Full PDB file with SEQRES, HELIX, SHEET, SSBOND, CRYST1, ORIGX, SCALE, CONECT and MASTER records, all heavy atoms in Angstrom:
SEQRES   1 A   51  MET PRO PRO ARG ASP ASN GLY GLY PRO THR ARG PRO GLU          
SEQRES   2 A   51  LEU PRO HIS THR GLY SER GLU SER THR ALA LEU LEU ALA          
SEQRES   3 A   51  ALA SER GLY ILE SER ALA ALA LEU ILE GLY GLY GLY VAL          
SEQRES   4 A   51  LEU LEU TYR ARG ARG GLY ARG ALA ALA SER ARG ARG              
HELIX    1 AA1 SER A   21  SER A   49  1                                  29    
CRYST1    1.000    1.000    1.000  90.00  90.00  90.00 P 1           1          
ORIGX1      1.000000  0.000000  0.000000        0.00000                         
ORIGX2      0.000000  1.000000  0.000000        0.00000                         
ORIGX3      0.000000  0.000000  1.000000        0.00000                         
SCALE1      1.000000  0.000000  0.000000        0.00000                         
SCALE2      0.000000  1.000000  0.000000        0.00000                         
SCALE3      0.000000  0.000000  1.000000        0.00000                         
ATOM      1  N   MET A   1      11.631  43.398 141.841  1.00  0.00           N  
ATOM      2  CA  MET A   1      10.815  42.694 140.888  1.00  0.00           C  
ATOM      3  C   MET A   1      11.747  42.045 139.846  1.00  0.00           C  
ATOM      4  O   MET A   1      12.541  42.726 139.200  1.00  0.00           O  
ATOM      5  CB  MET A   1       9.863  43.693 140.236  1.00  0.00           C  
ATOM      6  CG  MET A   1       8.957  43.104 139.234  1.00  0.00           C  
ATOM      7  SD  MET A   1       7.779  44.351 138.705  1.00  0.00           S  
ATOM      8  CE  MET A   1       6.363  43.359 138.627  1.00  0.00           C  
ATOM      9  N   PRO A   2      11.654  40.706 139.636  1.00  0.00           N  
ATOM     10  CA  PRO A   2      12.518  40.034 138.651  1.00  0.00           C  
ATOM     11  C   PRO A   2      12.066  40.356 137.229  1.00  0.00           C  
ATOM     12  O   PRO A   2      10.898  40.653 136.987  1.00  0.00           O  
ATOM     13  CB  PRO A   2      12.322  38.554 138.975  1.00  0.00           C  
ATOM     14  CG  PRO A   2      11.018  38.465 139.681  1.00  0.00           C  
ATOM     15  CD  PRO A   2      10.826  39.780 140.375  1.00  0.00           C  
ATOM     16  N   PRO A   3      13.011  40.293 136.256  1.00  0.00           N  
ATOM     17  CA  PRO A   3      12.627  40.560 134.859  1.00  0.00           C  
ATOM     18  C   PRO A   3      11.681  39.488 134.346  1.00  0.00           C  
ATOM     19  O   PRO A   3      11.759  38.322 134.705  1.00  0.00           O  
ATOM     20  CB  PRO A   3      13.950  40.531 134.105  1.00  0.00           C  
ATOM     21  CG  PRO A   3      14.916  39.849 135.001  1.00  0.00           C  
ATOM     22  CD  PRO A   3      14.414  40.004 136.411  1.00  0.00           C  
ATOM     23  N   ARG A   4      10.743  39.908 133.489  1.00  0.00           N  
ATOM     24  CA  ARG A   4       9.768  38.969 132.930  1.00  0.00           C  
ATOM     25  C   ARG A   4      10.373  38.230 131.735  1.00  0.00           C  
ATOM     26  O   ARG A   4      11.163  38.795 130.980  1.00  0.00           O  
ATOM     27  CB  ARG A   4       8.527  39.720 132.451  1.00  0.00           C  
ATOM     28  CG  ARG A   4       7.744  40.302 133.577  1.00  0.00           C  
ATOM     29  CD  ARG A   4       6.434  40.886 133.162  1.00  0.00           C  
ATOM     30  NE  ARG A   4       6.381  41.272 131.750  1.00  0.00           N  
ATOM     31  CZ  ARG A   4       5.266  41.580 131.104  1.00  0.00           C  
ATOM     32  NH1 ARG A   4       4.133  41.552 131.743  1.00  0.00           N  
ATOM     33  NH2 ARG A   4       5.270  41.928 129.852  1.00  0.00           N  
ATOM     34  N   ASP A   5       9.977  36.996 131.579  1.00  0.00           N  
ATOM     35  CA  ASP A   5      10.372  36.200 130.419  1.00  0.00           C  
ATOM     36  C   ASP A   5       9.331  36.414 129.326  1.00  0.00           C  
ATOM     37  O   ASP A   5       8.158  36.142 129.512  1.00  0.00           O  
ATOM     38  CB  ASP A   5      10.452  34.723 130.795  1.00  0.00           C  
ATOM     39  CG  ASP A   5      10.946  33.869 129.634  1.00  0.00           C  
ATOM     40  OD1 ASP A   5      11.565  34.423 128.703  1.00  0.00           O  
ATOM     41  OD2 ASP A   5      10.705  32.658 129.669  1.00  0.00           O  
ATOM     42  N   ASN A   6       9.773  36.934 128.174  1.00  0.00           N  
ATOM     43  CA  ASN A   6       8.812  37.217 127.102  1.00  0.00           C  
ATOM     44  C   ASN A   6       8.574  36.015 126.189  1.00  0.00           C  
ATOM     45  O   ASN A   6       7.904  36.125 125.174  1.00  0.00           O  
ATOM     46  CB  ASN A   6       9.246  38.440 126.290  1.00  0.00           C  
ATOM     47  CG  ASN A   6      10.571  38.209 125.592  1.00  0.00           C  
ATOM     48  OD1 ASN A   6      11.189  37.170 125.726  1.00  0.00           O  
ATOM     49  ND2 ASN A   6      11.012  39.204 124.844  1.00  0.00           N  
ATOM     50  N   GLY A   7       9.150  34.857 126.511  1.00  0.00           N  
ATOM     51  CA  GLY A   7       8.912  33.651 125.723  1.00  0.00           C  
ATOM     52  C   GLY A   7       9.717  33.590 124.443  1.00  0.00           C  
ATOM     53  O   GLY A   7       9.487  32.734 123.618  1.00  0.00           O  
ATOM     54  N   GLY A   8      10.652  34.493 124.253  1.00  0.00           N  
ATOM     55  CA  GLY A   8      11.459  34.505 123.041  1.00  0.00           C  
ATOM     56  C   GLY A   8      12.545  33.445 123.093  1.00  0.00           C  
ATOM     57  O   GLY A   8      12.770  32.792 124.107  1.00  0.00           O  
ATOM     58  N   PRO A   9      13.225  33.229 121.969  1.00  0.00           N  
ATOM     59  CA  PRO A   9      14.301  32.229 121.946  1.00  0.00           C  
ATOM     60  C   PRO A   9      15.463  32.661 122.841  1.00  0.00           C  
ATOM     61  O   PRO A   9      15.697  33.846 123.049  1.00  0.00           O  
ATOM     62  CB  PRO A   9      14.718  32.181 120.483  1.00  0.00           C  
ATOM     63  CG  PRO A   9      14.237  33.455 119.894  1.00  0.00           C  
ATOM     64  CD  PRO A   9      13.044  33.880 120.703  1.00  0.00           C  
ATOM     65  N   THR A  10      16.143  31.695 123.376  1.00  0.00           N  
ATOM     66  CA  THR A  10      17.277  32.008 124.249  1.00  0.00           C  
ATOM     67  C   THR A  10      18.504  32.391 123.440  1.00  0.00           C  
ATOM     68  O   THR A  10      19.340  33.116 123.926  1.00  0.00           O  
ATOM     69  CB  THR A  10      17.606  30.808 125.150  1.00  0.00           C  
ATOM     70  OG1 THR A  10      17.874  29.679 124.329  1.00  0.00           O  
ATOM     71  CG2 THR A  10      16.440  30.503 126.076  1.00  0.00           C  
ATOM     72  N   ARG A  11      18.608  31.876 122.220  1.00  0.00           N  
ATOM     73  CA  ARG A  11      19.730  32.228 121.346  1.00  0.00           C  
ATOM     74  C   ARG A  11      19.194  32.973 120.128  1.00  0.00           C  
ATOM     75  O   ARG A  11      18.068  32.727 119.705  1.00  0.00           O  
ATOM     76  CB  ARG A  11      20.440  30.970 120.843  1.00  0.00           C  
ATOM     77  CG  ARG A  11      21.047  30.134 121.919  1.00  0.00           C  
ATOM     78  CD  ARG A  11      21.822  28.966 121.362  1.00  0.00           C  
ATOM     79  NE  ARG A  11      21.271  28.450 120.104  1.00  0.00           N  
ATOM     80  CZ  ARG A  11      21.788  27.469 119.417  1.00  0.00           C  
ATOM     81  NH1 ARG A  11      22.852  26.865 119.838  1.00  0.00           N  
ATOM     82  NH2 ARG A  11      21.242  27.066 118.296  1.00  0.00           N  
ATOM     83  N   PRO A  12      20.012  33.832 119.527  1.00  0.00           N  
ATOM     84  CA  PRO A  12      19.566  34.486 118.282  1.00  0.00           C  
ATOM     85  C   PRO A  12      19.406  33.445 117.165  1.00  0.00           C  
ATOM     86  O   PRO A  12      20.189  32.509 117.062  1.00  0.00           O  
ATOM     87  CB  PRO A  12      20.697  35.448 117.940  1.00  0.00           C  
ATOM     88  CG  PRO A  12      21.516  35.567 119.165  1.00  0.00           C  
ATOM     89  CD  PRO A  12      21.294  34.340 119.979  1.00  0.00           C  
ATOM     90  N   GLU A  13      18.383  33.610 116.360  1.00  0.00           N  
ATOM     91  CA  GLU A  13      18.119  32.695 115.255  1.00  0.00           C  
ATOM     92  C   GLU A  13      17.919  33.475 113.970  1.00  0.00           C  
ATOM     93  O   GLU A  13      17.398  34.582 113.987  1.00  0.00           O  
ATOM     94  CB  GLU A  13      16.851  31.877 115.512  1.00  0.00           C  
ATOM     95  CG  GLU A  13      16.944  30.897 116.631  1.00  0.00           C  
ATOM     96  CD  GLU A  13      15.663  30.091 116.765  1.00  0.00           C  
ATOM     97  OE1 GLU A  13      14.728  30.309 115.970  1.00  0.00           O  
ATOM     98  OE2 GLU A  13      15.611  29.263 117.673  1.00  0.00           O  
ATOM     99  N   LEU A  14      18.337  32.866 112.858  1.00  0.00           N  
ATOM    100  CA  LEU A  14      18.061  33.450 111.555  1.00  0.00           C  
ATOM    101  C   LEU A  14      16.627  33.105 111.166  1.00  0.00           C  
ATOM    102  O   LEU A  14      16.120  32.042 111.517  1.00  0.00           O  
ATOM    103  CB  LEU A  14      19.025  32.903 110.511  1.00  0.00           C  
ATOM    104  CG  LEU A  14      20.489  33.311 110.674  1.00  0.00           C  
ATOM    105  CD1 LEU A  14      21.343  32.581 109.644  1.00  0.00           C  
ATOM    106  CD2 LEU A  14      20.641  34.801 110.516  1.00  0.00           C  
ATOM    107  N   PRO A  15      15.973  33.955 110.408  1.00  0.00           N  
ATOM    108  CA  PRO A  15      14.596  33.646 109.994  1.00  0.00           C  
ATOM    109  C   PRO A  15      14.572  32.495 108.991  1.00  0.00           C  
ATOM    110  O   PRO A  15      15.510  32.292 108.231  1.00  0.00           O  
ATOM    111  CB  PRO A  15      14.104  34.942 109.364  1.00  0.00           C  
ATOM    112  CG  PRO A  15      15.323  35.680 108.988  1.00  0.00           C  
ATOM    113  CD  PRO A  15      16.398  35.256 109.942  1.00  0.00           C  
ATOM    114  N   HIS A  16      13.488  31.744 109.002  1.00  0.00           N  
ATOM    115  CA  HIS A  16      13.310  30.657 108.043  1.00  0.00           C  
ATOM    116  C   HIS A  16      12.872  31.261 106.710  1.00  0.00           C  
ATOM    117  O   HIS A  16      11.891  31.988 106.637  1.00  0.00           O  
ATOM    118  CB  HIS A  16      12.256  29.671 108.536  1.00  0.00           C  
ATOM    119  CG  HIS A  16      12.661  28.984 109.797  1.00  0.00           C  
ATOM    120  ND1 HIS A  16      13.571  27.964 109.813  1.00  0.00           N  
ATOM    121  CD2 HIS A  16      12.301  29.196 111.083  1.00  0.00           C  
ATOM    122  CE1 HIS A  16      13.738  27.562 111.049  1.00  0.00           C  
ATOM    123  NE2 HIS A  16      12.982  28.298 111.853  1.00  0.00           N  
ATOM    124  N   THR A  17      13.628  30.948 105.656  1.00  0.00           N  
ATOM    125  CA  THR A  17      13.345  31.539 104.351  1.00  0.00           C  
ATOM    126  C   THR A  17      12.556  30.607 103.448  1.00  0.00           C  
ATOM    127  O   THR A  17      12.182  30.992 102.353  1.00  0.00           O  
ATOM    128  CB  THR A  17      14.653  31.925 103.639  1.00  0.00           C  
ATOM    129  OG1 THR A  17      15.446  30.754 103.490  1.00  0.00           O  
ATOM    130  CG2 THR A  17      15.401  32.969 104.437  1.00  0.00           C  
ATOM    131  N   GLY A  18      12.363  29.367 103.861  1.00  0.00           N  
ATOM    132  CA  GLY A  18      11.599  28.435 103.051  1.00  0.00           C  
ATOM    133  C   GLY A  18      12.438  27.662 102.061  1.00  0.00           C  
ATOM    134  O   GLY A  18      11.905  26.912 101.255  1.00  0.00           O  
ATOM    135  N   SER A  19      13.743  27.815 102.081  1.00  0.00           N  
ATOM    136  CA  SER A  19      14.572  27.073 101.136  1.00  0.00           C  
ATOM    137  C   SER A  19      14.782  25.657 101.649  1.00  0.00           C  
ATOM    138  O   SER A  19      15.094  25.431 102.800  1.00  0.00           O  
ATOM    139  CB  SER A  19      15.916  27.766 100.939  1.00  0.00           C  
ATOM    140  OG  SER A  19      16.648  27.756 102.140  1.00  0.00           O  
ATOM    141  N   GLU A  20      14.564  24.713 100.782  1.00  0.00           N  
ATOM    142  CA  GLU A  20      14.765  23.304 101.109  1.00  0.00           C  
ATOM    143  C   GLU A  20      16.164  22.909 100.658  1.00  0.00           C  
ATOM    144  O   GLU A  20      16.583  23.230  99.548  1.00  0.00           O  
ATOM    145  CB  GLU A  20      13.735  22.441 100.365  1.00  0.00           C  
ATOM    146  CG  GLU A  20      12.313  22.709 100.763  1.00  0.00           C  
ATOM    147  CD  GLU A  20      11.982  22.075 102.103  1.00  0.00           C  
ATOM    148  OE1 GLU A  20      12.598  21.049 102.446  1.00  0.00           O  
ATOM    149  OE2 GLU A  20      11.117  22.626 102.788  1.00  0.00           O  
ATOM    150  N   SER A  21      16.892  22.212 101.503  1.00  0.00           N  
ATOM    151  CA  SER A  21      18.266  21.848 101.160  1.00  0.00           C  
ATOM    152  C   SER A  21      18.313  20.863  99.995  1.00  0.00           C  
ATOM    153  O   SER A  21      19.220  20.937  99.164  1.00  0.00           O  
ATOM    154  CB  SER A  21      18.980  21.271 102.374  1.00  0.00           C  
ATOM    155  OG  SER A  21      18.334  20.107 102.827  1.00  0.00           O  
ATOM    156  N   THR A  22      17.356  19.933  99.895  1.00  0.00           N  
ATOM    157  CA  THR A  22      17.368  18.988  98.780  1.00  0.00           C  
ATOM    158  C   THR A  22      17.042  19.684  97.468  1.00  0.00           C  
ATOM    159  O   THR A  22      17.646  19.376  96.439  1.00  0.00           O  
ATOM    160  CB  THR A  22      16.376  17.840  99.024  1.00  0.00           C  
ATOM    161  OG1 THR A  22      15.146  18.377  99.477  1.00  0.00           O  
ATOM    162  CG2 THR A  22      16.893  16.853 100.028  1.00  0.00           C  
ATOM    163  N   ALA A  23      16.114  20.608  97.482  1.00  0.00           N  
ATOM    164  CA  ALA A  23      15.781  21.343  96.253  1.00  0.00           C  
ATOM    165  C   ALA A  23      16.955  22.207  95.819  1.00  0.00           C  
ATOM    166  O   ALA A  23      17.250  22.320  94.623  1.00  0.00           O  
ATOM    167  CB  ALA A  23      14.540  22.196  96.467  1.00  0.00           C  
ATOM    168  N   LEU A  24      17.627  22.806  96.779  1.00  0.00           N  
ATOM    169  CA  LEU A  24      18.787  23.634  96.470  1.00  0.00           C  
ATOM    170  C   LEU A  24      19.920  22.791  95.901  1.00  0.00           C  
ATOM    171  O   LEU A  24      20.586  23.194  94.940  1.00  0.00           O  
ATOM    172  CB  LEU A  24      19.241  24.374  97.727  1.00  0.00           C  
ATOM    173  CG  LEU A  24      20.318  25.427  97.570  1.00  0.00           C  
ATOM    174  CD1 LEU A  24      19.818  26.549  96.664  1.00  0.00           C  
ATOM    175  CD2 LEU A  24      20.680  25.986  98.927  1.00  0.00           C  
ATOM    176  N   LEU A  25      20.118  21.613  96.453  1.00  0.00           N  
ATOM    177  CA  LEU A  25      21.153  20.707  95.955  1.00  0.00           C  
ATOM    178  C   LEU A  25      20.836  20.247  94.538  1.00  0.00           C  
ATOM    179  O   LEU A  25      21.719  20.211  93.676  1.00  0.00           O  
ATOM    180  CB  LEU A  25      21.292  19.511  96.892  1.00  0.00           C  
ATOM    181  CG  LEU A  25      22.411  18.531  96.597  1.00  0.00           C  
ATOM    182  CD1 LEU A  25      23.757  19.219  96.680  1.00  0.00           C  
ATOM    183  CD2 LEU A  25      22.353  17.376  97.565  1.00  0.00           C  
ATOM    184  N   ALA A  26      19.588  19.924  94.266  1.00  0.00           N  
ATOM    185  CA  ALA A  26      19.202  19.491  92.926  1.00  0.00           C  
ATOM    186  C   ALA A  26      19.363  20.624  91.915  1.00  0.00           C  
ATOM    187  O   ALA A  26      19.856  20.405  90.805  1.00  0.00           O  
ATOM    188  CB  ALA A  26      17.761  18.999  92.936  1.00  0.00           C  
ATOM    189  N   ALA A  27      18.970  21.826  92.292  1.00  0.00           N  
ATOM    190  CA  ALA A  27      19.092  22.966  91.379  1.00  0.00           C  
ATOM    191  C   ALA A  27      20.555  23.277  91.085  1.00  0.00           C  
ATOM    192  O   ALA A  27      20.904  23.603  89.942  1.00  0.00           O  
ATOM    193  CB  ALA A  27      18.400  24.183  91.978  1.00  0.00           C  
ATOM    194  N   SER A  28      21.423  23.158  92.076  1.00  0.00           N  
ATOM    195  CA  SER A  28      22.838  23.445  91.834  1.00  0.00           C  
ATOM    196  C   SER A  28      23.456  22.360  90.950  1.00  0.00           C  
ATOM    197  O   SER A  28      24.321  22.662  90.120  1.00  0.00           O  
ATOM    198  CB  SER A  28      23.594  23.571  93.151  1.00  0.00           C  
ATOM    199  OG  SER A  28      23.575  22.358  93.864  1.00  0.00           O  
ATOM    200  N   GLY A  29      23.016  21.116  91.093  1.00  0.00           N  
ATOM    201  CA  GLY A  29      23.519  20.053  90.221  1.00  0.00           C  
ATOM    202  C   GLY A  29      23.091  20.252  88.776  1.00  0.00           C  
ATOM    203  O   GLY A  29      23.884  20.066  87.849  1.00  0.00           O  
ATOM    204  N   ILE A  30      21.837  20.647  88.572  1.00  0.00           N  
ATOM    205  CA  ILE A  30      21.348  20.920  87.221  1.00  0.00           C  
ATOM    206  C   ILE A  30      22.087  22.107  86.612  1.00  0.00           C  
ATOM    207  O   ILE A  30      22.463  22.093  85.442  1.00  0.00           O  
ATOM    208  CB  ILE A  30      19.824  21.138  87.244  1.00  0.00           C  
ATOM    209  CG1 ILE A  30      19.120  19.831  87.572  1.00  0.00           C  
ATOM    210  CG2 ILE A  30      19.325  21.700  85.919  1.00  0.00           C  
ATOM    211  CD1 ILE A  30      17.640  19.961  87.842  1.00  0.00           C  
ATOM    212  N   SER A  31      22.329  23.132  87.418  1.00  0.00           N  
ATOM    213  CA  SER A  31      23.060  24.306  86.932  1.00  0.00           C  
ATOM    214  C   SER A  31      24.473  23.936  86.505  1.00  0.00           C  
ATOM    215  O   SER A  31      24.952  24.388  85.462  1.00  0.00           O  
ATOM    216  CB  SER A  31      23.122  25.374  88.016  1.00  0.00           C  
ATOM    217  OG  SER A  31      21.851  25.843  88.323  1.00  0.00           O  
ATOM    218  N   ALA A  32      25.141  23.115  87.303  1.00  0.00           N  
ATOM    219  CA  ALA A  32      26.499  22.692  86.957  1.00  0.00           C  
ATOM    220  C   ALA A  32      26.505  21.887  85.663  1.00  0.00           C  
ATOM    221  O   ALA A  32      27.401  22.054  84.827  1.00  0.00           O  
ATOM    222  CB  ALA A  32      27.098  21.880  88.094  1.00  0.00           C  
ATOM    223  N   ALA A  33      25.495  21.017  85.468  1.00  0.00           N  
ATOM    224  CA  ALA A  33      25.416  20.229  84.236  1.00  0.00           C  
ATOM    225  C   ALA A  33      25.184  21.125  83.026  1.00  0.00           C  
ATOM    226  O   ALA A  33      25.789  20.912  81.959  1.00  0.00           O  
ATOM    227  CB  ALA A  33      24.309  19.188  84.359  1.00  0.00           C  
ATOM    228  N   LEU A  34      24.334  22.125  83.165  1.00  0.00           N  
ATOM    229  CA  LEU A  34      24.075  23.037  82.045  1.00  0.00           C  
ATOM    230  C   LEU A  34      25.308  23.869  81.699  1.00  0.00           C  
ATOM    231  O   LEU A  34      25.612  24.086  80.520  1.00  0.00           O  
ATOM    232  CB  LEU A  34      22.893  23.948  82.373  1.00  0.00           C  
ATOM    233  CG  LEU A  34      21.524  23.285  82.363  1.00  0.00           C  
ATOM    234  CD1 LEU A  34      20.468  24.254  82.883  1.00  0.00           C  
ATOM    235  CD2 LEU A  34      21.171  22.826  80.962  1.00  0.00           C  
ATOM    236  N   ILE A  35      26.010  24.325  82.706  1.00  0.00           N  
ATOM    237  CA  ILE A  35      27.240  25.099  82.454  1.00  0.00           C  
ATOM    238  C   ILE A  35      28.284  24.208  81.785  1.00  0.00           C  
ATOM    239  O   ILE A  35      28.955  24.619  80.826  1.00  0.00           O  
ATOM    240  CB  ILE A  35      27.767  25.719  83.759  1.00  0.00           C  
ATOM    241  CG1 ILE A  35      26.822  26.826  84.216  1.00  0.00           C  
ATOM    242  CG2 ILE A  35      29.181  26.247  83.585  1.00  0.00           C  
ATOM    243  CD1 ILE A  35      27.129  27.377  85.592  1.00  0.00           C  
ATOM    244  N   GLY A  36      28.425  22.976  82.275  1.00  0.00           N  
ATOM    245  CA  GLY A  36      29.383  22.048  81.667  1.00  0.00           C  
ATOM    246  C   GLY A  36      29.024  21.739  80.218  1.00  0.00           C  
ATOM    247  O   GLY A  36      29.904  21.675  79.347  1.00  0.00           O  
ATOM    248  N   GLY A  37      27.742  21.549  79.931  1.00  0.00           N  
ATOM    249  CA  GLY A  37      27.320  21.314  78.552  1.00  0.00           C  
ATOM    250  C   GLY A  37      27.584  22.506  77.656  1.00  0.00           C  
ATOM    251  O   GLY A  37      28.001  22.349  76.508  1.00  0.00           O  
ATOM    252  N   GLY A  38      27.372  23.697  78.174  1.00  0.00           N  
ATOM    253  CA  GLY A  38      27.658  24.906  77.398  1.00  0.00           C  
ATOM    254  C   GLY A  38      29.137  25.059  77.095  1.00  0.00           C  
ATOM    255  O   GLY A  38      29.523  25.439  75.982  1.00  0.00           O  
ATOM    256  N   VAL A  39      29.973  24.752  78.067  1.00  0.00           N  
ATOM    257  CA  VAL A  39      31.430  24.810  77.848  1.00  0.00           C  
ATOM    258  C   VAL A  39      31.843  23.800  76.790  1.00  0.00           C  
ATOM    259  O   VAL A  39      32.645  24.107  75.904  1.00  0.00           O  
ATOM    260  CB  VAL A  39      32.180  24.572  79.178  1.00  0.00           C  
ATOM    261  CG1 VAL A  39      33.663  24.324  78.952  1.00  0.00           C  
ATOM    262  CG2 VAL A  39      31.984  25.749  80.115  1.00  0.00           C  
ATOM    263  N   LEU A  40      31.273  22.600  76.868  1.00  0.00           N  
ATOM    264  CA  LEU A  40      31.601  21.564  75.885  1.00  0.00           C  
ATOM    265  C   LEU A  40      31.202  21.992  74.476  1.00  0.00           C  
ATOM    266  O   LEU A  40      31.990  21.869  73.531  1.00  0.00           O  
ATOM    267  CB  LEU A  40      30.895  20.261  76.261  1.00  0.00           C  
ATOM    268  CG  LEU A  40      31.129  19.081  75.337  1.00  0.00           C  
ATOM    269  CD1 LEU A  40      32.564  18.607  75.450  1.00  0.00           C  
ATOM    270  CD2 LEU A  40      30.168  17.969  75.678  1.00  0.00           C  
ATOM    271  N   LEU A  41      30.006  22.524  74.304  1.00  0.00           N  
ATOM    272  CA  LEU A  41      29.564  22.973  72.986  1.00  0.00           C  
ATOM    273  C   LEU A  41      30.405  24.148  72.484  1.00  0.00           C  
ATOM    274  O   LEU A  41      30.729  24.224  71.297  1.00  0.00           O  
ATOM    275  CB  LEU A  41      28.087  23.365  73.030  1.00  0.00           C  
ATOM    276  CG  LEU A  41      27.106  22.214  73.192  1.00  0.00           C  
ATOM    277  CD1 LEU A  41      25.692  22.751  73.356  1.00  0.00           C  
ATOM    278  CD2 LEU A  41      27.188  21.272  72.000  1.00  0.00           C  
ATOM    279  N   TYR A  42      30.776  25.047  73.369  1.00  0.00           N  
ATOM    280  CA  TYR A  42      31.604  26.185  72.981  1.00  0.00           C  
ATOM    281  C   TYR A  42      32.965  25.718  72.478  1.00  0.00           C  
ATOM    282  O   TYR A  42      33.444  26.159  71.439  1.00  0.00           O  
ATOM    283  CB  TYR A  42      31.771  27.126  74.173  1.00  0.00           C  
ATOM    284  CG  TYR A  42      32.683  28.286  73.912  1.00  0.00           C  
ATOM    285  CD1 TYR A  42      32.253  29.386  73.182  1.00  0.00           C  
ATOM    286  CD2 TYR A  42      33.985  28.293  74.396  1.00  0.00           C  
ATOM    287  CE1 TYR A  42      33.078  30.459  72.939  1.00  0.00           C  
ATOM    288  CE2 TYR A  42      34.825  29.351  74.157  1.00  0.00           C  
ATOM    289  CZ  TYR A  42      34.373  30.431  73.434  1.00  0.00           C  
ATOM    290  OH  TYR A  42      35.215  31.486  73.184  1.00  0.00           O  
ATOM    291  N   ARG A  43      33.577  24.789  73.212  1.00  0.00           N  
ATOM    292  CA  ARG A  43      34.899  24.302  72.820  1.00  0.00           C  
ATOM    293  C   ARG A  43      34.851  23.514  71.519  1.00  0.00           C  
ATOM    294  O   ARG A  43      35.749  23.615  70.692  1.00  0.00           O  
ATOM    295  CB  ARG A  43      35.520  23.472  73.940  1.00  0.00           C  
ATOM    296  CG  ARG A  43      35.894  24.306  75.146  1.00  0.00           C  
ATOM    297  CD  ARG A  43      36.540  23.479  76.217  1.00  0.00           C  
ATOM    298  NE  ARG A  43      37.680  22.719  75.721  1.00  0.00           N  
ATOM    299  CZ  ARG A  43      38.942  23.044  75.919  1.00  0.00           C  
ATOM    300  NH1 ARG A  43      39.231  24.127  76.605  1.00  0.00           N  
ATOM    301  NH2 ARG A  43      39.905  22.298  75.454  1.00  0.00           N  
ATOM    302  N   ARG A  44      33.787  22.719  71.338  1.00  0.00           N  
ATOM    303  CA  ARG A  44      33.653  21.966  70.087  1.00  0.00           C  
ATOM    304  C   ARG A  44      33.455  22.911  68.912  1.00  0.00           C  
ATOM    305  O   ARG A  44      33.988  22.684  67.829  1.00  0.00           O  
ATOM    306  CB  ARG A  44      32.485  21.000  70.178  1.00  0.00           C  
ATOM    307  CG  ARG A  44      32.785  19.798  71.057  1.00  0.00           C  
ATOM    308  CD  ARG A  44      31.635  18.862  71.127  1.00  0.00           C  
ATOM    309  NE  ARG A  44      31.317  18.318  69.795  1.00  0.00           N  
ATOM    310  CZ  ARG A  44      30.285  17.541  69.539  1.00  0.00           C  
ATOM    311  NH1 ARG A  44      29.453  17.211  70.506  1.00  0.00           N  
ATOM    312  NH2 ARG A  44      30.059  17.102  68.341  1.00  0.00           N  
ATOM    313  N   GLY A  45      32.691  23.969  69.118  1.00  0.00           N  
ATOM    314  CA  GLY A  45      32.483  24.944  68.048  1.00  0.00           C  
ATOM    315  C   GLY A  45      33.757  25.699  67.683  1.00  0.00           C  
ATOM    316  O   GLY A  45      34.031  25.945  66.512  1.00  0.00           O  
ATOM    317  N   ARG A  46      34.546  26.021  68.693  1.00  0.00           N  
ATOM    318  CA  ARG A  46      35.819  26.716  68.428  1.00  0.00           C  
ATOM    319  C   ARG A  46      36.799  25.803  67.699  1.00  0.00           C  
ATOM    320  O   ARG A  46      37.509  26.237  66.788  1.00  0.00           O  
ATOM    321  CB  ARG A  46      36.457  27.170  69.730  1.00  0.00           C  
ATOM    322  CG  ARG A  46      35.666  28.180  70.519  1.00  0.00           C  
ATOM    323  CD  ARG A  46      35.911  29.564  70.098  1.00  0.00           C  
ATOM    324  NE  ARG A  46      37.310  29.919  70.376  1.00  0.00           N  
ATOM    325  CZ  ARG A  46      37.817  31.079  70.096  1.00  0.00           C  
ATOM    326  NH1 ARG A  46      37.090  32.022  69.568  1.00  0.00           N  
ATOM    327  NH2 ARG A  46      39.081  31.334  70.355  1.00  0.00           N  
ATOM    328  N   ALA A  47      36.843  24.513  68.070  1.00  0.00           N  
ATOM    329  CA  ALA A  47      37.744  23.563  67.420  1.00  0.00           C  
ATOM    330  C   ALA A  47      37.311  23.316  65.968  1.00  0.00           C  
ATOM    331  O   ALA A  47      38.152  23.197  65.085  1.00  0.00           O  
ATOM    332  CB  ALA A  47      37.774  22.254  68.189  1.00  0.00           C  
ATOM    333  N   ALA A  48      36.017  23.275  65.712  1.00  0.00           N  
ATOM    334  CA  ALA A  48      35.519  23.017  64.356  1.00  0.00           C  
ATOM    335  C   ALA A  48      35.766  24.216  63.446  1.00  0.00           C  
ATOM    336  O   ALA A  48      35.982  24.044  62.240  1.00  0.00           O  
ATOM    337  CB  ALA A  48      34.032  22.691  64.395  1.00  0.00           C  
ATOM    338  N   SER A  49      35.785  25.416  63.984  1.00  0.00           N  
ATOM    339  CA  SER A  49      35.975  26.605  63.151  1.00  0.00           C  
ATOM    340  C   SER A  49      37.435  26.750  62.729  1.00  0.00           C  
ATOM    341  O   SER A  49      37.717  27.459  61.770  1.00  0.00           O  
ATOM    342  CB  SER A  49      35.518  27.856  63.896  1.00  0.00           C  
ATOM    343  OG  SER A  49      36.371  28.134  64.990  1.00  0.00           O  
ATOM    344  N   ARG A  50      38.351  26.103  63.409  1.00  0.00           N  
ATOM    345  CA  ARG A  50      39.770  26.200  63.045  1.00  0.00           C  
ATOM    346  C   ARG A  50      40.131  25.257  61.908  1.00  0.00           C  
ATOM    347  O   ARG A  50      41.182  25.395  61.306  1.00  0.00           O  
ATOM    348  CB  ARG A  50      40.630  25.851  64.269  1.00  0.00           C  
ATOM    349  CG  ARG A  50      40.563  26.910  65.315  1.00  0.00           C  
ATOM    350  CD  ARG A  50      41.499  26.600  66.441  1.00  0.00           C  
ATOM    351  NE  ARG A  50      41.338  27.599  67.501  1.00  0.00           N  
ATOM    352  CZ  ARG A  50      41.898  27.523  68.666  1.00  0.00           C  
ATOM    353  NH1 ARG A  50      42.654  26.495  68.962  1.00  0.00           N  
ATOM    354  NH2 ARG A  50      41.695  28.461  69.561  1.00  0.00           N  
ATOM    355  N   ARG A  51      39.267  24.295  61.616  1.00  0.00           N  
ATOM    356  CA  ARG A  51      39.594  23.320  60.554  1.00  0.00           C  
ATOM    357  C   ARG A  51      39.312  23.859  59.201  1.00  0.00           C  
ATOM    358  O   ARG A  51      38.599  24.652  58.854  1.00  0.00           O  
ATOM    359  CB  ARG A  51      38.793  22.041  60.763  1.00  0.00           C  
ATOM    360  CG  ARG A  51      39.223  21.330  61.999  1.00  0.00           C  
ATOM    361  CD  ARG A  51      38.476  20.042  62.120  1.00  0.00           C  
ATOM    362  NE  ARG A  51      38.753  19.461  63.431  1.00  0.00           N  
ATOM    363  CZ  ARG A  51      38.170  18.407  63.879  1.00  0.00           C  
ATOM    364  NH1 ARG A  51      37.266  17.780  63.165  1.00  0.00           N  
ATOM    365  NH2 ARG A  51      38.464  17.920  65.047  1.00  0.00           N  
TER     366      ARG A  51                                                      
MASTER        0    0    0    1    0    0    0    6  365    1    0    4          
END                                                                             
């Protein structure tokens, strides 16, 4: 008797988590801008306190 095909995928697959690549890209860009702005404000504050 040959083995039955259970209709599963032929290769292993990771589960779909619902993350959209464009949304993830936009969120990472916004995060980088916020971090950069925080660094800029921190450095300006440190430079102003030395005067």
